[in-house]
C-alpha positions as CSV (number, residue, x, y, z in Angstrom):
1,X,-2.4,10.3,-10.1
2,X,-5.2,10.2,-7.6
3,X,-3.7,12.2,-4.4
4,X,-6.3,10.5,-2.3
5,X,-5.5,7.1,-3.2
6,X,-5.9,4.5,-0.4
7,X,-2.9,2.5,0.9
8,X,-3.3,-0.5,3.1
9,X,0.1,-0.8,5.2
10,X,0.6,-4.3,6.7
11,X,3.5,-4.2,9.3
12,X,3.6,-6.5,12.1
13,X,6.2,-4.2,13.5
14,X,4.2,-1.0,14.4
15,X,7.1,1.4,14.9
16,X,8.6,0.3,11.6
17,X,5.5,0.9,9.7
18,X,5.0,4.2,11.5
19,X,7.8,5.8,9.4
20,X,6.3,4.6,6.3
21,X,2.9,5.5,7.1
22,X,4.1,9.1,8.1
23,X,5.8,9.4,4.6
24,X,2.7,8.2,2.7
25,X,0.3,10.5,4.5
26,X,2.5,13.4,4.0
27,X,2.4,12.7,0.2
28,X,-1.3,12.8,0.5
29,X,-2.4,9.2,0.5
30,X,-5.0,7.7,2.9
31,X,-3.2,5.2,4.9
32,X,-4.7,2.3,6.9
33,X,-2.0,0.5,9.1
34,X,-2.6,-2.9,10.5
35,X,-0.5,-5.7,11.9
36,X,-2.3,-8.4,10.0
37,X,-4.5,-8.8,6.8
38,X,-6.8,-10.8,8.8
39,X,-7.7,-7.8,11.0
40,X,-9.1,-6.0,7.9
41,X,-10.9,-8.9,6.2
42,X,-14.6,-7.7,5.4
43,X,-13.9,-4.1,5.8
44,X,-13.8,-1.4,3.1
45,X,-10.2,-1.1,3.4
46,X,-9.6,-4.4,1.6
47,X,-10.4,-2.4,-1.6
48,X,-7.2,-0.3,-1.2
49,X,-5.4,0.9,-4.3
50,X,-2.4,-0.5,-3.1
51,X,-1.2,-3.0,-0.3
52,X,2.1,-2.3,1.1
53,X,3.9,-5.1,3.1
54,X,6.5,-4.2,5.8
55,X,8.8,-6.9,6.8
56,X,6.4,-9.8,5.6
57,X,6.5,-12.2,3.0
58,X,3.7,-12.0,0.4
59,X,0.0,-11.6,0.5
60,X,-2.6,-13.0,-2.0
61,X,-6.3,-13.6,-1.4
62,X,-9.1,-14.6,-3.6
63,X,-10.4,-11.7,-5.7
64,X,-7.4,-9.5,-5.0
65,X,-7.2,-6.6,-7.5
66,X,-4.8,-4.3,-5.8
67,X,-1.2,-4.5,-6.5
68,X,1.2,-5.6,-3.7
69,X,4.4,-3.8,-2.9
70,X,6.7,-5.5,-0.5
71,X,9.2,-3.0,1.1
72,X,12.7,-4.4,0.5
73,X,15.1,-4.1,3.3
74,X,16.6,-0.7,4.0
75,X,14.2,1.2,1.7
76,X,13.7,4.7,2.9
77,X,10.3,6.2,3.5
78,X,10.9,8.5,0.6
79,X,11.7,5.6,-1.7
80,X,8.5,3.9,-0.7
81,X,6.5,7.0,-1.4
82,X,8.2,7.3,-4.9
83,X,7.3,3.4,-5.7
84,X,3.8,3.7,-4.6
85,X,3.4,6.8,-6.9
86,X,5.0,4.7,-9.8
87,X,2.6,1.7,-9.1
88,X,-0.4,3.6,-8.7
89,X,0.2,5.7,-11.8
90,X,0.9,2.6,-13.9
91,X,-2.2,1.0,-12.6
92,X,-4.3,4.0,-13.4
93,X,-2.8,4.1,-17.0
94,X,-3.6,0.4,-17.5
95,X,-7.0,0.7,-16.2
96,X,-7.8,3.8,-18.6
97,X,-6.5,2.0,-21.7
98,X,-8.5,-1.1,-20.9
99,X,-11.6,1.1,-21.0
């Protein structure tokens, strides 16, 4: 796993997202938090390793390659970190086996 993996955290509720952001940063991830995907279109953060949605429906855009993780209701920040570790690890394994 790459401990400097980049996470795009999209949360329209800043305080709800803050708890998840803190846990992800404590685990060594680079985190960019925004209220809307529209705010980051055209910026390098669009190339995040994983996109995490907090209290939002779904997200898809043309050319999207990063996996999207929707935080289920009542998921703890520690559970989110575990799930992000798992998803990024799976993605790395799939990409290395495809090479």
